[in-house]
C-alpha positions, 0 to 999 in steps of 0.5 A, spaced: 500 499 500 502 507 498 504 511 504 498 517 504 500 524 506 495 529 509 496 533 502 493 527 498 488 526 502 486 533 502 486 534 495 480 528 495 475 532 499 469 534 496 470 541 493 478 541 493 479 541 485 484 545 482 481 552 482 475 550 486 474 554 493 475 549 499 470 550 505 473 553 511 470 547 515 474 542 511 480 547 510 484 543 516 483 536 513 478 531 514 474 531 521 477 526 527 471 521 525 473 521 518 481 520 519 480 515 524 475 511 519 481 512 514 486 509 519 482 503 521 480 501 514 488 502 511 493 503 516 500 506 513 505 500 514 509 500 520 505 505 523 500 504 529 495 508 532 496 510 539 489 511 541 487 504 538 492 500 543 489 499 550 494 501 556 498 495 559 497 493 566 494 500 568 499 504 566 497 512 565 496 515 558 501 519 555 498 525 557 498 522 564 505 521 565 507 528 562 503 531 567 506 527 573 512 528 570 511 536 570 508 535 577 515 532 579 519 537 576 515 543 579 516 540 586 524 539 585 524 546 583 520 549 588 525 546 593 531 547 590 533 552 595 533 546 600 536 541 595 542 546 594 543 547 601 544 540 603 548 538 597 553 545 598 555 542 605 559 537 602 564 542 598 563 548 603 565 543 609 571 541 604 573 548 603 574 550 610 567 553 611 565 553 619 561 547 620 557 550 626 555 557 622 553 552 616 549 548 620 545 553 624 544 557 617 542 551 614 538 549 619 534 555 620 533 556 612 530 549 612 526 550 619 523 557 616 521 552 609 518 547 614 514 553 617 512 557 611 509 550 609 505 549 615 503 556 616 500 557 609 496 550 610 493 553 617 492 560 613 488 557 607 483 554 612 481 561 615 475 565 611 476 572 613 481 576 608 483 581 613 485 575 618 489 572 612 492 578 611 494 579 618 497 572 619 500 572 612 504 578 614 505 575 621 508 569 618 513 572 613 516 577 618 516 571 623 520 567 619 525 573 617 526 574 625 528 566 625 533 568 620 536 573 623 536 570 629 540 564 627 545 569 624 546 572 631 546 566 634 551 563 630 556 569 631 555 569 638 556 561 639 561 560 634 565 567 632 564 572 626 567 566 621 560 562 623 556 568 623 558 570 616 557 563 614 550 562 616 549 569 613 552 566 606 548 560 607 541 564 608 543 569 602 545 563 597 538 559 599 534 566 599 537 567 592 535 561 589 528 561 592 527 568 589 529 566 582 525 560 582 519 564 584 521 569 579 521 564 574 515 560 576 511 565 577 506 566 583 503 560 586 496 557 584 491 559 589 485 555 591 478 558 588 473 560 593 466 557 592 
C-alpha cells in the first residue's frame, strides 16, 4: 500500500479541486471521525495508532505521564534551595567553612521553609480576608526574625566566621528561592466557592 500524506488526502475532499474554493470547515483536513475511519481501514505500514492500543497494566496514558513528570519537576524546582543547601554542605565544609555556622544557617533555612509550608496550610483554612492578611504578614516577619536570630546566634556561639557563614548560607538559599519564584510565577491559589 502506498503511504498517504495529509496533502493527498486533502486533495480528495469534496470541492477541493484545482481552482475550486474549499469550505473553511474542511480546510484543516478531514474531521477526526473521518481520519479515524481512514486510519482503521488502511493503516500505513509500520504506523500504529496510539489511541487504538489499550493501556497495559493500568499505566497512565502519555498525557498523564507528562503531567506527572511536570508535577515532579515543579516540586523539585520549588524546593531547589533546600536541595542546594544540603548538597553545598560537602564542598563548603571541605573548603574550610566553619561547620557550626553552616549548620546553624542551613538548619534555620530548612526550619523556616517547614514553618512556611505549615503556616500556609493553616492560613489557607481561615476564611476572613483580613485575618489571612494579618497572619501572612505575621508569618513572613516571624520567618525573617528567625533567620536574623540564627545569624546572630551563630556569631555569638562560634565567632565572626560562623556568623558570616550562616549569613552566606541564608543569603545563597534566599537568592535561589527568589530566582525560582520569579521564574515560576506566583503560586496557584485555591478558588473560593
